[in-house]
MILUM-439353 format. One record per residue (C-alpha): residue in three letters; y, z negated, x. Coordinates in steps of 0.1 Angstrom, whole numbers, plus 5000, padded with zeros to 4 digits. Example, Ala and Ser with C-alpha at 12.3 -4.5 7.8 and 13.67 -1.06 7.14 Angstrom:
BEGIN
ALA495549225123/SER498949295137/
//
This chain:
BEGIN
UNK500050005000/UNK503250115015/UNK506649975006/UNK508650224985/UNK509550584988/UNK512250714966/UNK515950634967/UNK515950494932/UNK517850354915/UNK521450394926/UNK522850144902/UNK526450104895/UNK527749754900/UNK531049594899/UNK530049284917/UNK532249064938/UNK535849084948/UNK536849234979/UNK535549515001/UNK531849504996/UNK528749305004/UNK525449435016/UNK523049254994/UNK519649375007/UNK516549334986/UNK513349514993/UNK512349494957/UNK515549444938/UNK518149694930/UNK521749614928/UNK524749824919/UNK528349954920/UNK528450314926/UNK525950154948/UNK523050354961/UNK519650214963/UNK516850404978/UNK513150354981/UNK511250425014/UNK507750555015/UNK505350325001/UNK503250314970/UNK504750054949/UNK507049814965/UNK510649914971/UNK512349945004/UNK515849954990/UNK518350095013/UNK521950055005/UNK524450335008/UNK527250144994/UNK526649785005/UNK528149524982/UNK529349604949/UNK532949544938/UNK533749274915/UNK536949334896/UNK539749134910/UNK541349104876/UNK544649284883/UNK545849634877/UNK547749664910/UNK548350034917/UNK547550164952/UNK550450264972/UNK550650445006/UNK550950165031/UNK551550345064/UNK547850405071/UNK546350725060/UNK542850775047/UNK541950965079/UNK543250685101/UNK541350425080/UNK538050625085/UNK538750665122/UNK539150285125/UNK535950225106/UNK534050455129/UNK535450285160/UNK534349955146/UNK530850085139/UNK530550205174/UNK531849875188/UNK529249675168/UNK526449905177/UNK527349875214/UNK527549495211/UNK524149475195/UNK522649705221/UNK524149545252/UNK523849175243/UNK520649055258/UNK520648695245/UNK522348705212/UNK521748395190/UNK520048465157/UNK523248375138/UNK525348605159/UNK522948895156/UNK522748855118/UNK526548845117/UNK526749175136/UNK524149335115/UNK526049235084/UNK529249385098/UNK527449705107/UNK526049725071/UNK529549665057/UNK531049935078/UNK528450185066/UNK529150075030/UNK532850145034/UNK532250485050/UNK529850575023/UNK532450504996/UNK535550585016/UNK538150634989/UNK537150314971/UNK537150105003/UNK540450265014/UNK542050164981/UNK540649814985/UNK542149795020/UNK545549895007/UNK545349624979/UNK544349365006/UNK547349455026/UNK549649424996/UNK548249084987/UNK548748965023/UNK552349095022/UNK553048904990/UNK551548585004/UNK553448615036/UNK556648655017/UNK555948324999/UNK555648155033/UNK558848285047/UNK560648015065/UNK557447825074/UNK556748035105/UNK559148175132/UNK561248445118/UNK560248695146/UNK556548635139/UNK557048685101/UNK558949005107/UNK556349135131/UNK553549045107/UNK555149225078/UNK555849525099/UNK552249545112/UNK550849495078/UNK552749795065/UNK551149995093/UNK547749875083/UNK547349625112/UNK546349275102/UNK546349085135/UNK549848955134/UNK549548845098/UNK546248665106/UNK548148485134/UNK550848385109/UNK548348255083/UNK546548065110/UNK549747895121/UNK550547795085/UNK546947665080/UNK547347445110/UNK550747285102/UNK551247305064/UNK548847065046/UNK550047165012/UNK549547535018/UNK546547515042/UNK543847625017/UNK545747945007/UNK546548025043/UNK542847985053/UNK541848215024/UNK544348485033/UNK543348465070/UNK539748505059/UNK540548795037/UNK542248975066/UNK539448895090/UNK536949025065/UNK538949345061/UNK538549425098/UNK534849315096/UNK535048985116/UNK532548805094/UNK532248505117/UNK535948415113/UNK536048515076/UNK533248275068/UNK534847985087/UNK538148045069/UNK536648085034/UNK534447775040/UNK537547565050/UNK539547695020/UNK536747594996/UNK536547255013/UNK540247195008/UNK540347334973/UNK536947354956/UNK538247444922/UNK540047764931/UNK537948064918/UNK539248304945/UNK538048084973/UNK534648014958/UNK534048384951/UNK535048494986/UNK532948225002/UNK529948304980/UNK530148674987/UNK530448615024/UNK527548375024/UNK525448655008/UNK526548885035/UNK525248645061/UNK522048565042/UNK523048205035/UNK521648215000/UNK521747834995/UNK525447815001/UNK526048134981/UNK524247984951/UNK526147654955/UNK529547824955/UNK528848094928/UNK527247834905/UNK530447634908/UNK532547944901/UNK530548004869/UNK531247654857/UNK534947684863/UNK535148024846/UNK533147904817/UNK535647614811/UNK538447874810/UNK536848074781/UNK534348354776/UNK536448634791/UNK535848904817/UNK536448664846/UNK533548454833/UNK531448764829/UNK532248864865/UNK531148524878/UNK527948544858/UNK527148884871/UNK527648784907/UNK525248494902/UNK522648704884/UNK522748964912/UNK522248694938/UNK519048594920/UNK518048954916/UNK518449024953/UNK516048744960/UNK513448864935/UNK514248564911/UNK514048784880/UNK513348504855/UNK516548334865/UNK518648654867/UNK517648794833/UNK519248544809/UNK522448544830/UNK522648914829/UNK522148924792/UNK524948674788/UNK527248884809/UNK526549184787/UNK527248994755/UNK530648864768/UNK531649214780/UNK530849384748/UNK532749124728/UNK535749134752/UNK535949514760/UNK534049694733/UNK530649874734/UNK531950184752/UNK533750034781/UNK532650144816/UNK532049784827/UNK529649754798/UNK527850054812/UNK527649894846/UNK526249584832/UNK523649784813/UNK522749944845/UNK522249614861/UNK520049494832/UNK517949804833/UNK517449764871/UNK516249404865/UNK513749524839/UNK512549814861/UNK512049574890/UNK509649374868/UNK507849684855/UNK509349644820/UNK509950014815/UNK510050014777/UNK512849764778/UNK514649944807/UNK514650294792/UNK516950254761/UNK519350044781/UNK519550304809/UNK520150584784/UNK522950394767/UNK524550334801/UNK524350694809/UNK525850794776/UNK528850574781/UNK529450704816/UNK529251074804/UNK531751004776/UNK534150814799/UNK533951044830/UNK532651374819/UNK529351544825/UNK529951644861/UNK531251324876/UNK529251184907/UNK528850854889/UNK527051034861/UNK524751184887/UNK524050824897/UNK523150734861/UNK520951044859/UNK519250944891/UNK518550604876/UNK517050744844/UNK514850994864/UNK513750704887/UNK512650514856/UNK510550804844/UNK509250854880/UNK508150494882/UNK506050544851/UNK504450874863/UNK506351074837/UNK507051344863/UNK507751624838/UNK510551424823/UNK511951304857/UNK512051644875/UNK514751814855/UNK516951504855/UNK516651464893/UNK517551834896/UNK520551784874/UNK521751484895/UNK521351694927/UNK523251984912/UNK526251764902/UNK526351604937/UNK526251934955/UNK529052064934/UNK531251754934/UNK530551624970/UNK529451924989/UNK525952015001/UNK526151805033/UNK527051475017/UNK524751175022/UNK524451124985/UNK522951474983/UNK520351365008/UNK519551074984/UNK518851324956/UNK516851544978/UNK514751244989/UNK514151144952/UNK513051494942/UNK510751514973/UNK509051194964/UNK508451314929/UNK506651614943/UNK504751394968/UNK503551184940/UNK502051494923/UNK500451614955/UNK502951894958/UNK503451854995/UNK504652205001/UNK507652144979/UNK508351794992/UNK508351865029/UNK511352105031/UNK513451865009/UNK512651565031/UNK513551765062/UNK516851885047/UNK517651525037/UNK516951405072/UNK519051675088/UNK521951585065/UNK521751225074/UNK521451285111/UNK524551515111/UNK526651285088/UNK525550945102/UNK524150995137/UNK520450985147/UNK520350605151/UNK521550515117/UNK519450305093/UNK519550585066/UNK518050815092/UNK515250565097/UNK514650565059/UNK514350945059/UNK511950935088/UNK509950675070/UNK509750905039/UNK508751205060/UNK506051005078/UNK504750885044/UNK504451245033/UNK502351335063/UNK500151025058/UNK499551125022/UNK498051445035/UNK495951275061/UNK498151405089/UNK497951075108/UNK498851215142/UNK502051355128/UNK502951045108/UNK502450785136/UNK505250885160/UNK507750925130/UNK506850585117/UNK507350435152/UNK510750605155/UNK511850475122/UNK510750125133/UNK512650155166/UNK515850265149/UNK515749975124/UNK515049715151/UNK517949845171/UNK520349885142/UNK519449595121/UNK517749345144/UNK514149255146/UNK514249005118/UNK515549225090/UNK513549295058/UNK513749665065/UNK511949615098/UNK509249435079/UNK508849735056/UNK508449965087/UNK505849725102/UNK503949725069/UNK503950105067/UNK502750145103/UNK500149885098/UNK498950065066/UNK498650385086/UNK496450215112/UNK494350035085/UNK493750365068/UNK492250495100/UNK490250185106/UNK492350075135/UNK492349715124/UNK493149565158/UNK496449755159/UNK497249685122/UNK496649315121/UNK499549195144/UNK501949425125/UNK501049275091/UNK501348925106/UNK504849005120/UNK505949165087/UNK504948855067/UNK506648625092/UNK509948815088/UNK509748825050/UNK508948465047/UNK511848375069/UNK514248595050/UNK513048485016/UNK511848125019/UNK511848094981/UNK509348374978/UNK509748744971/UNK507549024954/UNK507349204987/UNK505748905004/UNK503048924978/UNK502649294984/UNK502349275021/UNK500048975018/UNK497849174995/UNK497749465020/UNK496849225047/UNK494049055027/UNK492549395017/UNK492449475054/UNK490749155064/UNK488149215037/UNK487549565051/UNK487249415086/UNK484649165073/UNK482649445056/UNK482749665087/UNK481049385107/UNK478149365082/
//
């Protein structure tokens, strides 16, 4: 049993405030024009995020203004940061586990922002505007020249002087310290310094544990850094506060965040009632046809699909798609995402005849709207290829997977985690045909990329280990397979101490192999 194959679903989520969080989940699926993808495997998902953390609505309608930093300059800055993080991960020989995880999270966030460039750019502009407004309120509390320099640099898109200003305020002004720590953390997060951002948000919450903005920022950053216990503590507190303020969209947002935290950990029984409550509040507050209602429906459908409750997921997914089509038009990329989700639902049930034309429709929309070299096009190609693989149509699947791989290598570089996912898919196709000699080096390359890009304790590394172990097991190479299964289980149990469906799946694979080994000795 491999772990996942297709890139389904690509749920649409409005989670969290701020610039995006990479909530990974091998079996869960999260959302925002968020793109989740499965890797080769038979029935456990290796979700790979193309937009990392979803966006939770901030609650304002601030328009985005040009702030002295162009979209091109913003993209160039992200790519520089991505290269810096990759270099640091590569060159540092003795990184602590905490530091490595921080860098991995920063790398994932950079990828998320690049994958949804326009959205993350607009978020960056809003962040700069918020910092300007906060600094103006503190005028007179820091040296005039520092204040002027900070305001000038913010207008150019540079946050360092503003961070320095907020840090000074935090140190000297007791009454304003919490807000200053929060603003400093926001700016640190915007330049992908997660270590500082987490420290600042934690201090802000400690000083003012009833402020929703601080709790949300701290909770989201804790998810980024895989500190799920702290994330649950802060997000649960946020839910309590929002509930006391009335059943409005802010309360729904807080519920949605908490539900998604549980879903990312495979805690579906805890996530479901919260997600249903979120939907009820949004329908009452915004009406049945609002895009946020569609997003919430997508989340709920994802939750049901993760549990194999396909009959419950289908009407919900169809309703979400209908709302998106009405609000955005038939050829919008987000509609392609909804189509992909619906096709993935059919695909999961073996309803290939229903899934194929919908996958093709999603692919056509993306090629037209985004261009034929966009990474989201690669996602659609991968999904359609997996559909063909599932039916034994290997000749149709292979060129699609190779095209998807080429697009990702060109767009993202040959050491990118998305490239590893495409390699994993291609290797899985060869394995399905019994082409073990062709599959093995590709699986190994995928594993190497993931270890290098994500660190050797990441759940995606466990997926690659499982897949390579399964390849060896299929050939009766038990001595080579066993340590890989053991290592995969060790990683997953460490990442998900509360349990996770993929732990059960890999454990089942391992136990089957042990039984085969026992039988072979008789």
